[in-house]
C-alpha positions in Angstrom: -37.9 4.3 -8.0 -41.2 4.4 -9.8 -39.8 6.4 -12.7 -36.7 4.2 -12.7 -38.7 1.1 -13.3 -41.1 2.9 -15.8 -38.0 3.7 -17.8 -36.6 0.0 -17.6 -40.5 -1.3 -18.5 -40.4 1.6 -21.4 -36.8 0.1 -22.5 -37.8 -3.2 -22.8 -40.7 -2.5 -24.6 -39.3 0.0 -27.2 -40.3 -0.2 -31.1 -36.5 -1.9 -31.7 -37.5 -5.1 -33.7 -35.2 -6.9 -31.4 -35.9 -8.7 -27.7 -35.8 -7.0 -24.9 -32.7 -6.3 -23.4 -31.4 -8.2 -20.5 -30.2 -4.6 -18.6 -33.7 -4.0 -19.0 -35.5 -7.4 -17.3 -32.8 -7.7 -15.1 -33.7 -3.9 -13.5 -37.6 -5.2 -13.7 -36.4 -8.4 -11.8 -34.4 -6.5 -9.2 -37.6 -3.9 -8.5 -40.5 -6.7 -8.1 -38.0 -8.8 -6.0 -38.0 -5.9 -3.4 -40.8 -6.3 -1.1 -41.4 -2.7 -1.0 -42.0 -2.0 -4.5 -45.8 -1.3 -6.1 -46.0 -4.5 -8.6 -49.4 -2.9 -9.3 -47.5 0.3 -11.1 -45.2 -1.8 -13.2 -48.1 -4.0 -14.4 -50.1 -0.7 -15.3 -47.1 0.4 -17.3 -46.6 -2.4 -19.2 -50.3 -3.1 -20.1 -50.8 0.4 -21.5 -48.0 -0.5 -24.1 -50.3 -3.2 -25.2 -52.5 -0.4 -26.5 -49.9 0.4 -29.3 -50.5 -0.6 -32.8 -47.1 -1.9 -33.4 -46.3 -5.9 -33.4 -42.9 -5.0 -31.9 -44.2 -3.3 -28.8 -46.9 -5.5 -27.9 -45.0 -8.6 -28.6 -41.8 -7.3 -26.7 -44.5 -6.5 -23.6 -45.9 -10.2 -23.7 -42.0 -11.1 -23.8 -41.3 -9.0 -20.8 -44.1 -10.1 -18.6 -43.7 -13.5 -19.3 -39.4 -13.3 -18.3 -41.0 -11.4 -14.9 -43.7 -14.5 -14.6 -40.7 -17.3 -14.7 -37.7 -15.3 -13.5 -39.1 -12.8 -11.0 -40.8 -12.7 -7.5 -44.3 -14.6 -7.2 -45.8 -11.3 -6.2 -45.7 -10.8 -9.6 -48.0 -13.4 -10.7 -50.0 -13.3 -7.7 -51.0 -9.5 -8.9 -51.8 -10.8 -12.4 -53.9 -13.4 -11.3 -55.7 -10.8 -9.2 -56.6 -8.8 -11.5 -60.2 -8.4 -13.1 -58.9 -8.0 -17.0 -55.8 -9.4 -18.6 -54.5 -9.3 -22.0 -57.5 -8.4 -24.5 -55.8 -9.0 -27.5 -57.7 -11.7 -29.3 -58.4 -9.4 -32.3 -54.9 -7.2 -32.4 -53.8 -7.1 -35.9 -50.6 -5.0 -37.4 -51.4 -4.5 -41.1 -48.7 -1.7 -41.6 -45.8 -3.9 -42.3 -46.2 -7.6 -44.0 -44.6 -9.0 -41.0 -47.0 -7.6 -38.9 -49.5 -10.2 -40.2 -47.6 -13.1 -38.9 -46.5 -11.8 -35.6 -49.7 -10.5 -34.9 -51.2 -14.2 -35.1 -48.4 -15.2 -32.4 -49.4 -12.2 -30.5 -52.9 -13.2 -30.3 -52.1 -16.8 -29.2 -49.6 -15.9 -27.1 -51.5 -13.5 -25.0 -54.1 -16.4 -24.7 -51.4 -18.7 -23.0 -50.4 -15.6 -20.3 -54.0 -15.3 -19.8 -54.2 -19.0 -19.1 -51.2 -19.2 -17.1 -52.5 -16.3 -14.8 -56.1 -17.8 -14.7 -54.1 -21.2 -13.1 -52.6 -19.6 -10.9 -55.7 -18.1 -9.3 -57.0 -21.6 -9.2 -54.6 -23.6 -7.6 -53.3 -20.5 -5.8 -49.8 -21.8 -7.2 -47.5 -21.7 -10.3 -47.8 -25.5 -11.4 -44.3 -25.1 -13.3 -42.7 -24.2 -10.3 -44.3 -26.6 -7.6 -42.5 -29.5 -5.9 -42.0 -33.1 -7.9 -41.0 -36.0 -7.3 -43.0 -38.9 -5.1 -43.7 -36.5 -2.2 -44.4 -33.7 -4.9 -47.5 -32.0 -5.0 -48.8 -33.8 -8.4 -47.9 -37.3 -6.8 -49.8 -36.8 -3.2 -53.2 -35.0 -4.5 -56.2 -36.9 -3.2 -58.4 -37.9 -6.3 -60.8 -34.9 -6.3 -58.2 -32.4 -6.2 -56.2 -34.3 -8.7 -59.0 -34.5 -11.2 -59.8 -30.9 -11.3 -55.9 -29.7 -11.4 -55.2 -32.1 -14.2 -58.2 -30.3 -16.3 -56.5 -26.7 -15.2 -53.2 -28.1 -16.5 -54.7 -29.3 -19.8 -56.3 -26.1 -20.6 -53.1 -24.3 -20.1 -50.6 -26.7 -22.0 -53.6 -26.5 -25.0 -53.0 -22.6 -25.0 -48.8 -23.0 -24.8 -48.9 -25.7 -27.9 -51.7 -23.9 -29.8 -48.3 -21.1 -30.0 -47.7 -23.7 -33.3 -44.3 -21.9 -34.6 -42.3 -23.8 -37.3 -38.9 -22.8 -37.7 -39.0 -21.0 -40.8 -41.5 -18.5 -38.9 -39.2 -17.8 -35.9 -37.5 -15.2 -37.8 -36.6 -12.3 -35.4 -35.4 -12.0 -32.0 -38.5 -11.5 -30.1 -40.8 -14.6 -31.5 -37.4 -16.4 -30.7 -37.7 -15.1 -27.1 -41.1 -16.0 -26.6 -40.7 -19.3 -28.1 -37.7 -20.0 -25.7 -39.9 -19.1 -22.8 -42.5 -21.5 -24.1 -40.2 -24.1 -24.4 -39.2 -23.7 -20.6 -42.5 -23.6 -19.9 -43.6 -26.6 -21.7 -41.2 -29.0 -19.9 -41.9 -27.6 -16.3 -45.6 -28.1 -17.2 -45.4 -31.3 -18.9 -43.5 -32.7 -15.7 -46.3 -31.6 -13.3 -48.9 -33.0 -15.9 -47.0 -36.2 -16.6 -46.6 -36.5 -12.2 -50.2 -36.3 -12.0 -51.1 -38.5 -14.6 -49.1 -40.8 -12.6 -51.2 -40.3 -9.6 -54.0 -41.0 -11.6 -53.3 -43.9 -12.7 -51.8 -45.4 -9.3 -55.4 -44.7 -8.2 -57.6 -45.6 -11.2 -58.6 -49.2 -9.9 -60.0 -48.0 -6.6 -61.8 -45.2 -7.7 -65.8 -44.6 -8.4 -67.0 -45.5 -11.8 -67.6 -41.6 -12.5 -64.0 -40.6 -11.4 -62.5 -43.6 -13.6 -64.8 -42.1 -16.7 -63.0 -39.1 -15.7 -59.8 -40.3 -15.7 -59.6 -42.5 -19.0 -61.2 -39.3 -20.7 -58.1 -37.1 -18.9 -55.4 -39.8 -19.8 -56.5 -40.7 -23.4 -56.1 -36.5 -23.9 -52.7 -36.9 -22.0 -51.7 -39.1 -24.9 -52.7 -37.2 -27.6 -51.2 -34.0 -25.9 -47.9 -35.6 -25.8 -48.0 -36.3 -29.7 -48.4 -32.3 -30.0 -45.5 -32.1 -27.4 -43.5 -34.4 -29.7 -43.9 -31.6 -32.5 -43.2 -28.6 -30.7 -40.0 -30.1 -29.2 -39.1 -31.0 -32.8 -39.2 -27.6 -33.9 -36.8 -26.6 -30.7 -34.3 -28.7 -31.7 -34.4 -27.7 -35.4 -34.2 -24.0 -33.9 -30.9 -24.9 -32.1 -31.6 -25.9 -28.8 -29.1 -28.4 -27.4 -30.7 -31.7 -27.7 -29.8 -32.9 -24.3 -32.2 -30.7 -23.2 -34.7 -32.4 -24.8 -36.5 -35.4 -24.1 -37.6 -37.7 -26.4 -41.2 -39.8 -26.5 -41.7 -43.4 -25.9 -45.1 -45.2 -26.1 -47.7 -46.4 -23.8 -48.6 -50.3 -24.8 -51.8 -50.4 -26.1 -52.8 -53.2 -23.2 -52.6 -50.6 -20.6 -55.3 -48.9 -22.3 -57.5 -51.6 -22.9 -56.9 -52.6 -19.2 -58.3 -49.0 -18.0 -61.3 -49.6 -20.4 -62.1 -53.0 -19.2 -62.2 -51.9 -15.9 -64.5 -49.1 -16.7 -66.8 -51.7 -18.6 -66.8 -53.8 -15.8 -68.0 -51.0 -13.2 -70.8 -49.8 -15.9 -71.7 -53.7 -16.1 -72.2 -54.0 -12.6 -73.8 -50.4 -12.1 -71.5 -50.4 -8.7 -73.6 -52.6 -6.9 -71.0 -55.2 -6.8 -67.4 -54.7 -6.0 -65.2 -54.2 -8.9 -64.2 -57.6 -10.7 -60.5 -58.4 -8.8 -59.6 -60.3 -11.6 -60.1 -57.7 -14.1 -58.2 -55.4 -11.7 -55.5 -57.5 -11.3 -54.9 -58.1 -14.7 -55.1 -54.1 -15.3 -52.1 -54.0 -12.8 -50.5 -56.4 -14.8 -50.7 -55.1 -18.3 -48.9 -51.9 -16.4 -46.5 -54.5 -14.7 -45.5 -56.5 -17.8 -43.7 -53.6 -19.4 -41.1 -52.7 -16.3 -37.6 -53.2 -18.1 -35.7 -55.7 -15.4 -32.3 -54.7 -14.8 -29.8 -57.5 -15.6 -31.4 -60.9 -14.7 -33.1 -59.0 -11.3 -37.0 -59.7 -12.8 -39.5 -59.1 -9.9 -42.0 -61.9 -10.1 -44.3 -60.0 -7.4 -44.5 -56.3 -7.7 -45.3 -55.8 -4.0 -41.7 -57.4 -3.8 -40.0 -54.3 -5.0 -42.1 -51.8 -3.0 -39.4 -51.6 0.3 -36.7 -50.9 -2.6 -38.3 -48.1 -4.1 -39.1 -46.7 -0.9 -35.3 -47.0 -0.2 -34.3 -44.9 -3.4 -32.4 -42.0 -3.3 -30.0 -40.0 -5.6 -27.0 -41.9 -5.8 -28.2 -45.0 -4.4 -27.6 -48.7 -6.2 -31.3 -48.5 -7.9 -31.1 -44.4 -8.9 -29.7 -45.0 -11.9 -31.8 -48.0 -13.0 -34.9 -46.1 -11.8 -33.9 -42.5 -12.5 -35.5 -42.1 -15.7 -38.2 -44.4 -15.5 -41.8 -43.4 -14.9 -42.8 -44.7 -11.2 -46.6 -45.3 -10.3 -47.5 -46.8 -7.1 -51.0 -48.2 -7.1 -53.5 -48.6 -3.7 -51.7 -52.1 -3.4 -48.4 -50.9 -3.4 -47.8 -52.2 -7.3 -44.8 -50.2 -8.5 -44.5 -50.0 -12.2 -42.9 -48.1 -15.0 -44.8 -46.8 -17.6 -42.2 -46.9 -20.5 -42.0 -49.0 -23.7 -38.2 -49.8 -23.9 -38.4 -48.6 -27.5 -35.4 -46.6 -27.7 -34.0 -46.9 -31.2 -30.4 -48.3 -30.9 -28.5 -46.2 -33.7 -30.2 -42.4 -32.7 -31.1 -42.7 -29.3 -34.9 -41.2 -30.4 -38.2 -42.7 -30.6 -39.1 -45.7 -32.8 -42.3 -45.5 -34.7 -44.5 -47.7 -32.8 -46.8 -50.6 -34.1 -50.4 -50.9 -34.7 -52.2 -49.7 -31.9 -49.4 -48.1 -29.9 -50.1 -44.8 -28.0 -47.5 -42.1 -26.9 -46.5 -40.5 -23.8 -44.1 -38.3 -22.8 -41.1 -40.0 -20.9 -38.0 -38.3 -20.2 -34.7 -40.4 -20.0 -31.7 -38.3 -20.7 -30.0 -38.9 -17.2 -27.4 -35.8 -18.1 -30.2 -33.6 -17.7 -33.0 -34.3 -15.5 -32.8 -35.5 -11.7 -35.3 -36.2 -9.0 -36.9 -39.1 -9.9 -39.9 -39.8 -12.5 -40.3 -36.1 -13.0 -38.4 -33.9 -15.7 -36.4 -31.4 -14.1 -35.4 -28.2 -15.4 
């Protein structure tokens, strides 16, 4: 079998400027799914091919590795995470053809993302794009310390992904297009975990220590900035023909929420944590989040705690499922449940409207046909 897997690996990474053939990728998936096969041998064969001077060969190696990370047995990414070194392509440059200059840039960026994806697995002992999501998922149930550390890991991986930064005119061949498609799928799954981590973070915010609030506010503001970059990435996805039903649109977080978070932190800094946090500010902060909840008809909740029991009863197919299905939910220490949506959908095209002064962006999946399972984006 060793010779056959080597043959499949070599077949997937030929010098032909087309994406790796599905037959070879399927053979490699089958190989790593068999528990008695050596993943190390396969990885060694693939990594050896990165020594090629051809952008075609090296790029196809990266696409093959990414495909196996996404679709193969977890043993594959486990092995990558355990290696002392991964891709060292930060200086790669193919000068032999004009296209080599542009493709070499993408190779350097792409290899960095795959390195970060492997490193994230090493630090978290799991692939964050494949973890359970929803109210009882990993990101929604983490304690504060683990959550802050995990969000930093996600930030780094997410930055590396968005740094691929291709425009439609640069996706000129099957190889770079295949890489973009794999990154697109990862972006949705990674953002879903990122998004749920932010929900958990906001839910804990008003009961955090001052240092944790400071770190959390920084993480949240950076999250908003990354959603702007994600919007640009998804716009490219739409322009290259990805079905709009598979692309979430971005809504806005009211400026009042960010101000409430900042005011709460300021109150802690003024008191230097000698006294309990200003309860009035704490409640105002929660109220700022609660005010942006869209009502269901005339059914407006006067007290956030009144809907806590209702949320506990939400299951797929229940009366409130369709109403809450596309909303961003979070539960604060006082059992506050709120939607962080601006309800600013354009009545004609269903896409994001331009926000007013002081508005900040936040990516909230809202396509009911393609997303199930509650607040997160499921793909």
